[in-house]
N, C-alpha and C positions, 0 to 999 in steps of 0.2 A: 503494499500499499504506499510505501514511501516514494515509489516512482510517480505516483499520482499526486504527491504533495504540492508540487509547483503549480499544477493546473486546477487542483480542487481548492477553492477559496471560500466554501460555504461556511466555515467556522472562523472567519477572520474578524468577526465583530466590527464590521464596517459601519454599522448603523449607530454606533455610540455618539456620533455627532449630533443625531436627531434627538438625543435625550439630554437631560440636564446632569446625569450621572456619568461623567466622562470616564472611560475605561471599563465600565461595567456593560454587560450585555443589555440590549434592549429587550422589551417584552417578547417580541417575536424571536429574537436570538436565544433568550433563556428558555423559551418554550421549546425550540428546536433542539436545543442541547439536552433538555430533560427527556424528550422523546428518545434521542439517540442513546442516552445513558440507560434508559429502560430497555432498549432494544439489545444492546450489547452486554449489559450487565455491569455491575460495579467493579468486578475484577479486571475486566478488559477495557474499561472506560478510559483510564489515563493513556494507555498505549494508542487506542484508536484516536482519541482526541488530539494527541500529539501529532499523529500521522496526518490528520486532516486540517490542522492549522497551518497557515503560511509560515515559512521560516522567517526568523527575525532578521532585520537588517541592522547592520552596524551604524553607528552614528555618523561616520564619515560619508557613507553613501546616502544617508537621509539628507545631510546638510548639502551635499553636492547636487542632489536632485532639486532641492529648494532654490539653490543659487541658479541652477540652469533654467529654472522656470521663470526667474526674474531677468536673466541675462539676455541682452540684446544680441541677436545673431551677428550683427555688424561688429560687436565688440569681440566675439569669439574669433572672427575672421581677422580683426585687427591684431589681436594677440598673436595669432599664428604668423601673420606678416611681420610683425615686430620681432619675433623670435628668429625668423629666417631672413631678416633684412640685409645682413652682411653678405649672405651667400647670394641673395637676389640682385644687389646692386654693386657689390665689390667693396673691399675694405676701405679704400679712399672715399668713395661716394657715401658709405655708410657713416664715416667718421664725421661728415659735414651735413648729414641730413637724418631725419628720423620721421617715421610715419606717425601721424597724430590722430587722424580721423578718417572715417568712411562716411561719405555723404552723397546720397543718390547714386550709388554705384561707382564713385570716383574715390580714390585714395589720395589723401592730402598729406604731403610730407613737408615738414618744417625745415628750412634751410636758413640759419642764422647769418651766414656770410654772404654778402651781395655777390662776390666773384663766383662763388660756388653756385649760387642761385642762378646766375647767368649761364654757367657751364651746363648745369644739370637741365635747365629748360631748353637750351638751344641744341646742345650736342648729345645729350644722353637720354632725353625724355622718351623717345620712341622705343629705344632698346629696352629701358626699364619698364615701361608700360607693357611691352610684350611679354617680358619675363614675369611681371606681376600677374598678368592675365593668365598666363600659362600655369602659374603656381596656384591660383585661385580657381582654376577651371572656368575662367571667363565671368567670374562673380564681380570682378573689378573691371570697369570698362576703360578707365583712364587714370593716370597719375598726374596729379598737379603739385608742383612745387611752389611753396608760398614762404614769404618772410614770417618771422615770429609774430604772434599775435592776431593773424588773420583767422577768422572764424567762418567757415564756408556756409554755416547755416544762418548767419546773420543777414538781415535785409539790407544792410548798409554796404555790403561788399558784393559786386557783381563782376564776373569776368566778362571781357569784351568778347563779342561773337563776330567774327569776320573782320574785314577791313574798317577803318574808322570812316 
């Protein structure tokens, strides 16, 4: 019966949220447990109940599940890009730039040095964009190098489109 343990969740006490007695079975669950105890007998009851209850999760898994439910998928992707940034752009380029945000499918990388900002925008942007797009399986459509303090989500900063 232990092989069915993961798929059989009917003794999980999942209805406790509907009552004010947290951690105790609801009336329906208590009735169901009494019927099962009468059916299998008091001698076999602990073993049968243990096989039918879901396995306990450790605290680290529970915390990670809660954090993942709140986490923005763009943040997960940004963390992956930040971890692989040196391999994606090269050591010299990574020294003078860092990815800071994903907004509307574009990666924004902050470059504090104006010379490197010019170099990255004019000479290396297409190559880096292709590498990042390949790394993210085209989840990122472009890379924009910006000076420090530029917030791509603000309404005060708009990039020019096309010739002036």
